[in-house]
C-alpha positions in Angstrom: 40.5 -46.2 48.2 40.9 -49.9 46.8 40.0 -51.0 43.4 36.6 -52.3 44.4 35.7 -49.0 46.2 36.7 -47.1 43.1 34.6 -49.3 40.9 31.7 -48.9 43.1 32.2 -45.0 43.4 32.5 -44.7 39.6 29.2 -46.8 39.1 27.4 -44.6 41.5 28.6 -41.4 39.8 27.7 -42.8 36.4 24.4 -43.7 37.6 24.0 -40.2 39.0 24.9 -38.5 35.8 22.7 -40.7 33.8 19.8 -39.7 36.1 20.6 -36.0 35.9 21.0 -36.4 32.1 17.5 -38.1 32.0 15.8 -35.5 33.9 17.5 -32.8 31.7 16.2 -34.6 28.6 12.7 -35.0 30.1 12.6 -31.3 31.0 13.8 -30.3 27.6 11.3 -32.5 26.0 8.5 -31.0 28.1 9.5 -27.4 27.3 10.0 -28.0 23.8 6.5 -29.6 23.6 5.1 -26.6 25.3 6.9 -24.0 22.9 5.7 -26.1 20.0 2.2 -24.6 20.4 3.6 -21.1 20.3 3.4 -19.5 16.9 6.8 -19.7 15.1 7.2 -15.9 14.4 7.8 -15.4 18.1 11.1 -17.3 17.7 12.0 -15.8 14.4 14.1 -12.7 13.2 10.7 -11.0 13.2 10.5 -11.0 17.0 14.1 -9.8 17.3 13.2 -7.0 14.9 10.2 -6.1 16.8 12.2 -6.0 20.2 14.9 -4.0 18.5 12.2 -1.6 17.1 10.5 -1.2 20.5 13.9 -0.7 22.3 14.8 2.2 19.7 11.4 3.7 20.1 11.3 3.6 23.7 14.8 5.1 24.0 14.0 7.9 21.8 10.7 8.7 23.8 12.8 8.9 27.1 15.4 11.0 25.5 12.9 13.5 24.2 11.1 13.6 27.6 14.0 15.6 28.9 13.4 18.6 26.5 9.9 18.2 25.2 6.2 17.7 26.5 5.4 14.1 27.2 2.8 14.0 24.3 5.4 15.0 21.8 7.8 12.5 23.3 5.1 9.7 23.3 4.1 10.4 19.7 7.7 10.3 18.6 8.0 6.8 20.1 4.9 5.8 18.4 6.1 7.3 15.0 9.5 5.7 15.2 8.1 2.3 16.2 5.5 2.4 13.3 8.3 3.4 10.9 10.6 0.6 11.9 7.9 -2.0 11.9 6.5 -1.0 8.5 10.1 -1.0 7.0 11.0 -4.4 8.5 7.6 -6.0 8.4 8.3 -7.5 11.8 4.5 -7.3 12.2 2.0 -7.6 9.4 1.3 -4.1 8.1 -2.3 -3.9 9.4 -1.1 -5.0 12.7 1.3 -2.2 13.0 -1.6 0.2 12.0 -3.8 -1.1 14.8 -0.9 -0.9 17.3 -0.6 2.8 16.3 -4.2 3.4 17.2 -4.0 1.4 20.4 -0.9 3.3 21.7 -2.4 6.6 20.8 -5.4 5.9 22.8 -3.4 4.7 25.9 -0.5 7.3 25.8 -2.3 10.3 24.3 -6.1 10.0 25.1 -5.4 8.2 28.4 -9.0 7.3 28.9 -8.2 5.7 32.2 -6.6 8.8 33.4 -3.5 7.0 34.5 -0.6 8.9 36.0 2.1 9.9 33.7 0.1 9.4 30.4 -2.0 12.0 28.4 -1.1 15.5 27.5 1.2 17.6 29.6 0.2 20.8 28.2 -3.6 21.2 27.7 -6.4 18.8 27.7 -6.0 15.3 26.1 -7.8 14.4 23.1 -10.8 12.0 23.5 -10.3 8.4 22.6 -13.3 8.7 20.1 -11.2 11.2 18.3 -8.3 8.7 18.0 -10.8 6.1 16.7 -12.6 8.5 14.2 -10.3 7.3 11.3 -12.3 4.0 11.3 -15.3 6.1 10.4 -13.5 8.2 7.7 -15.6 8.4 4.5 -12.6 7.3 2.5 -12.8 3.9 4.1 -16.5 3.6 2.7 -15.2 4.7 -0.6 -12.6 2.0 -0.7 -15.2 -0.6 0.5 -17.3 0.2 -2.5 -14.3 -0.3 -4.7 -13.6 -3.6 -3.2 -17.3 -4.7 -3.6 -17.0 -3.7 -7.3 -13.9 -5.7 -7.8 -15.2 -8.7 -6.0 -18.4 -8.8 -8.1 -16.4 -8.3 -11.4 -14.0 -11.2 -10.6 -16.8 -13.5 -9.3 -18.9 -13.1 -12.5 -15.8 -13.4 -14.8 -16.4 -9.7 -16.1 -12.8 -8.8 -15.7 -11.4 -11.5 -17.9 -14.2 -11.4 -20.5 -13.9 -7.6 -21.0 -10.1 -7.9 -21.0 -10.1 -10.6 -23.7 -12.8 -8.9 -25.9 -10.9 -5.6 -25.7 -7.4 -7.3 -26.3 -8.8 -8.8 -29.7 -9.2 -5.1 -31.0 -5.4 -4.6 -30.8 -4.6 -7.5 -33.4 -1.7 -10.0 -33.2 1.3 -7.7 -33.6 3.4 -8.0 -30.3 3.8 -4.2 -29.9 0.0 -3.7 -30.2 -0.8 -6.6 -28.0 1.4 -5.1 -25.3 0.0 -1.7 -25.6 -3.6 -3.4 -25.3 -2.5 -5.3 -22.2 -1.1 -2.3 -20.6 -4.1 -0.1 -21.3 -6.5 -2.7 -20.1 -4.5 -3.4 -17.0 -4.1 0.4 -16.3 -7.9 1.1 -16.6 -8.8 -1.9 -14.5 -6.2 -0.9 -11.7 -8.0 2.5 -11.4 -11.1 0.8 -10.1 -9.9 -2.6 -8.8 -7.0 -3.6 -6.6 -3.8 -3.6 -8.6 -2.8 -6.8 -7.0 -6.2 -8.6 -8.2 -5.7 -6.9 -11.6 -2.1 -8.4 -12.0 -3.2 -11.7 -11.0 -6.1 -11.8 -13.4 -4.1 -10.3 -16.4 -1.2 -12.7 -15.8 -3.6 -15.6 -16.6 -4.2 -14.1 -20.1 -0.5 -13.8 -20.8 0.1 -17.6 -20.6 -1.8 -18.5 -23.8 0.2 -16.0 -25.7 3.4 -18.0 -25.1 2.3 -20.8 -27.5 4.2 -19.2 -30.6 7.1 -17.9 -28.7 10.5 -19.9 -28.0 11.7 -20.4 -24.4 14.5 -17.8 -24.8 12.4 -15.0 -26.6 12.7 -11.9 -24.8 9.2 -11.0 -25.7 8.0 -13.5 -23.0 9.5 -11.1 -20.4 8.0 -8.1 -22.0 4.5 -9.6 -21.9 4.9 -10.4 -18.1 6.6 -7.3 -17.2 4.0 -5.0 -18.7 1.3 -6.2 -16.5 2.7 -5.1 -13.2 4.2 -2.0 -14.4 0.6 -1.0 -15.9 -1.0 -2.0 -12.7 1.2 0.1 -10.5 0.8 3.2 -12.9 -2.9 2.7 -13.2 -3.5 3.0 -9.5 -2.5 6.7 -9.8 -5.7 7.4 -11.8 -8.4 7.4 -9.1 -8.8 7.9 -5.4 -9.7 4.1 -5.1 -6.8 3.1 -7.4 -4.3 2.6 -4.7 -4.3 3.0 -0.8 -1.9 6.0 -0.8 -4.4 7.9 -2.6 -6.9 7.4 0.1 -4.3 8.3 2.9 -3.7 11.6 1.0 -7.4 12.4 0.6 -8.1 11.6 4.3 -5.2 13.8 5.5 -6.2 16.7 3.1 -9.8 16.5 4.5 -8.5 17.1 8.0 -7.0 20.4 6.6 -10.4 21.4 5.2 -9.5 20.5 1.6 -11.8 18.1 -0.2 -10.7 16.3 -3.2 -13.5 15.0 -5.3 -13.2 11.8 -7.6 -13.1 13.9 -10.7 -10.6 16.3 -9.1 -8.3 13.5 -8.7 -8.9 11.9 -12.1 -8.0 15.1 -14.0 -4.6 15.2 -12.2 -3.8 11.4 -12.0 -5.1 10.1 -15.3 -2.8 12.2 -17.5 0.1 11.4 -15.5 -0.7 7.8 -15.8 -1.3 7.8 -19.4 2.2 9.5 -20.0 4.0 7.0 -17.8 2.1 4.1 -19.4 3.3 5.3 -22.9 6.8 5.7 -21.6 6.7 2.2 -20.2 5.4 0.8 -23.4 8.0 2.3 -25.6 10.6 0.9 -23.0 9.3 -2.7 -22.8 8.6 -3.0 -26.6 12.4 -1.8 -27.2 14.1 -3.7 -24.4 12.2 -7.0 -24.8 11.7 -7.1 -28.6 11.3 -10.5 -30.2 14.1 -11.4 -32.7 11.4 -13.1 -35.0 9.8 -10.3 -36.9 7.1 -12.5 -38.1 5.7 -13.6 -34.5 1.9 -13.2 -34.0 0.2 -13.3 -30.8 -3.4 -14.7 -31.0 -5.9 -14.0 -28.2 -9.2 -15.7 -27.2 -12.5 -14.0 -26.7 -14.5 -14.9 -23.6 -18.3 -14.4 -23.5 -20.1 -12.3 -20.7 -22.9 -14.0 -19.0 -26.3 -12.3 -17.9 -25.1 -11.8 -14.3 -22.0 -10.3 -15.8 -24.0 -7.7 -17.7 -25.9 -6.9 -14.5 -22.4 -6.1 -12.7 -21.2 -4.0 -15.7 -24.5 -2.0 -15.6 -24.0 -1.4 -11.8 -20.3 -0.7 -12.3 -21.0 1.8 -15.0 -23.7 3.6 -12.9 -21.3 3.8 -10.0 -18.5 5.3 -11.9 -20.7 7.8 -13.7 -22.0 8.9 -10.3 -18.4 9.2 -9.0 -17.4 11.4 -11.9 -20.4 13.6 -11.6 -20.6 14.3 -8.1 -20.2 18.0 -8.4 -23.5 17.9 -10.4 -25.7 15.7 -8.3 -24.1 16.6 -4.9 -23.7 13.2 -3.5 -20.3 12.6 -2.1 -18.2 9.9 -3.5 -18.4 7.8 -0.2 -22.1 7.9 -0.4 -22.1 6.8 -3.9 -19.8 3.9 -3.0 -22.7 2.5 -0.8 -24.7 2.0 -4.1 -22.9 -1.1 -5.3 -22.5 -2.4 -1.8 -26.3 -2.5 -1.1 -27.2 -3.6 -4.7 -24.8 -6.6 -4.8 -25.3 -7.7 -1.4 -29.1 -7.4 -1.6 -29.3 -9.3 -5.0 -26.9 -12.2 -3.8 -24.1 -11.3 -6.2 -21.9 -10.8 -3.2 -22.7 -13.3 -0.4 -21.4 -13.7 3.0 -18.4 -15.5 2.0 -17.4 -12.9 -0.4 -17.9 -10.1 2.0 -15.8 -11.8 4.7 -13.1 -12.1 2.2 -12.7 -8.5 1.2 -9.3 -6.8 1.9 -10.2 -5.7 5.4 -6.5 -5.5 6.2 -6.1 -2.6 3.7 -9.0 -0.6 5.4 -7.3 -1.1 8.9 -3.9 0.1 7.3 -5.4 3.2 5.8 -7.3 3.9 9.2 -3.9 3.3 11.1 -2.2 5.8 8.8 -4.8 8.5 9.1 -4.6 7.9 13.0 -0.8 8.3 12.8 -1.0 11.8 11.1 -3.9 12.7 13.5 -1.9 11.9 16.4 1.2 13.8 15.0 -1.1 16.9 14.6 -2.7 16.7 17.9 0.7 16.4 19.7 2.5 18.8 17.8 5.1 16.4 16.7 4.5 17.3 13.0 5.5 21.1 13.7 8.5 19.9 15.6 9.9 17.6 12.8 9.1 20.2 10.0 10.9 22.8 12.1 14.1 20.8 11.6 13.6 20.8 7.8 15.3 23.7 5.8 11.9 24.9 4.4 13.6 27.9 2.7 15.3 25.5 0.2 13.9 25.7 -3.3 14.5 22.0 -3.6 12.6 20.9 -0.7 9.6 19.8 -2.8 11.6 17.9 -5.2 13.7 16.0 -2.5 10.4 15.1 -0.7 9.3 13.4 -4.0 12.7 11.7 -4.5 12.7 10.4 -0.8 9.0 9.0 -1.1 9.9 7.1 -4.2 13.2 5.8 -2.6 11.5 4.7 0.5 8.6 3.2 -1.3 10.9 0.9 -3.4 12.0 -0.9 -0.2 8.7 -0.8 1.9 4.9 -0.8 1.3 3.9 2.4 -0.5 0.9 2.8 1.8 3.2 2.6 4.8 5.5 5.1 3.2 2.6 7.4 2.4 1.3 7.0 6.1 4.8 8.3 7.2 5.4 11.1 4.7 2.2 12.5 3.7 1.2 14.2 7.2 4.9 15.6 7.2 4.6 17.0 3.7 1.1 18.6 4.5 2.4 20.1 7.6 5.3 21.5 5.8 3.1 23.0 3.2 0.7 24.3 5.8 3.4 26.2 7.7 5.0 27.4 4.6 1.9 28.6 2.7 -1.1 28.5 5.1 -4.1 26.3 5.5 -6.4 25.9 2.6 -3.9 26.8 -0.1 -3.5 25.0 -3.3 0.2 24.2 -2.3 -1.0 22.1 0.6 -3.1 20.0 -1.9 -0.2 19.5 -4.4 2.1 18.3 -1.5 -0.3 15.7 -0.4 -1.3 14.5 -3.8 2.2 14.5 -5.2 3.7 12.3 -2.3 0.7 9.9 -2.9 1.4 9.7 -6.7 5.1 9.4 -6.1 4.6 6.4 -3.8 3.0 4.7 -6.7 5.9 5.2 -8.9 8.3 3.0 -7.0 8.6 -0.2 -9.0 12.3 -0.8 -9.6 12.4 -4.1 -7.5 10.4 -7.4 -7.3 9.6 -6.5 -3.7 8.6 -2.9 -4.4 4.9 -3.6 -5.0 2.6 -6.7 -4.7 2.0 -6.8 -8.6 5.8 -6.9 -9.0 6.0 -9.8 -6.6 3.2 -11.7 -8.5 5.0 -11.3 -11.7 8.3 -12.2 -10.5 6.7 -15.4 -9.0 6.0 -16.6 -12.5 9.7 -17.4 -13.0 10.1 -15.5 -16.2 11.7 -12.3 -14.8 14.7 -11.6 -12.8 15.5 -8.6 -10.6 17.4 -6.7 -13.4 14.5 -6.8 -15.5 12.4 -4.6 -13.1 15.4 -2.4 -12.5 15.7 -1.7 -16.3 12.2 -0.6 -16.8 11.1 0.2 -13.3 14.1 2.4 -12.5 13.7 4.6 -15.5 9.9 4.9 -14.9 10.5 5.9 -11.3 13.0 8.8 -12.6 10.5 9.8 -15.2 7.7 10.0 -12.5 9.9 12.1 -10.2 10.6 14.5 -13.0 6.9 14.7 -14.0 5.7 15.2 -10.5 8.4 17.6 -9.2 8.5 19.8 -12.3 4.9 19.9 -13.5 2.9 18.6 -10.5 2.4 22.1 -8.8 1.4 23.7 -12.1 -0.9 21.0 -13.2 -2.6 20.6 -9.7 -2.8 24.5 -9.4 -4.5 24.9 -12.8 -7.2 22.3 -12.1 -7.6 23.7 -8.5 -8.7 27.0 -10.1 -11.0 25.6 -12.6 -12.7 22.7 -10.6 -14.0 24.7 -7.5 
């Protein structure tokens, strides 16, 4: 081949390569444009974690199929998938809860009567039974709590009451922190602890005027809010979603916990933890200036605000006296819903923006426990636990707190409360007080996990202010978690047993 032929051959080859490269670039641009319309999470680590979770749960299902009935194997796969997705948050928490319900309907209820699905031993449950958690009275109770909180925030009642009450505590830093914590704790018993934290944080900023940038008191003023919000949620059934999960599971065992029953158990624990937290925060984050004063401003309450306060007070009074008038707490919860929506205090926009995802999460948790009970998976898991150990209750409380530190406390409650109740049922029998304190104690312990900024939404809100660092949460939250474990594990059974005997 001569020189001219080589040149011609090289030019043709170069031209061919350029055309191939151009086609490749066009195709790549086309596919890139196609995938630009696909939501990003599908290509993030969340999608990878979802695939890993799905693979592990599927593998566990097939492994258990070799030795157990298919309903137990299917339910184990659902349980593992839910646990992994709730821990990693590869899906939003409420999406995982809805996925649990959907999988239980397909794999356990099998309404389509597909071959290979449903119960291998006995009749499959109805899909209506799997969907029943969406109509659980505890969801109506929480809906009433959401409506009350939304009305209070909309009319400025929360801030007005908080600022007015805070004036009573004076200007001394230790008393102001005590006032902030008591107000936050009480509000968190009847409002979302996340909303309470966001509201109370706004009251802290004006207190910084007389403080230097490096004054430790700044950290104390910010940290006391999420700590009190987390602790306050223990006080009532609507204070925290884990409380609702526990009540829902206990109801399936024939044990009904009234609003007042919960309060006489949860409020004393909350008060003790609040006082411990106040002592720690005022000592660890003490101002070097002994003469510093913190001035607060009072906010007036408008006419519509007084109407909200009136309905709020009537509702709480009805909740606390349900054993006198006979109306269940869920029925009472409809009172503020009807009044506020009828009078226009809560409009369509307010109603649409309620925390519906929390209700879905609670329903999914109840459905998970129901599926475990119907399939027999709970008995199988509990049979692997050394129930004869005298430390099993304490270990369960410790594990609940540790798990709740690193994942949503509601998700942790969804996983552990049904196991704890089944453990108590097999050990002590249905209807016993021990069954109640296992369920209640796990719910309370899940609210005591506050050692990291990621542990709870109130912690995250406070951390986002930029005043606190992780070790600040560890100093106070870690000690409080240990204190809660000791109080619940050592005194919980006696306290719950005492009130169970006197509030029948």
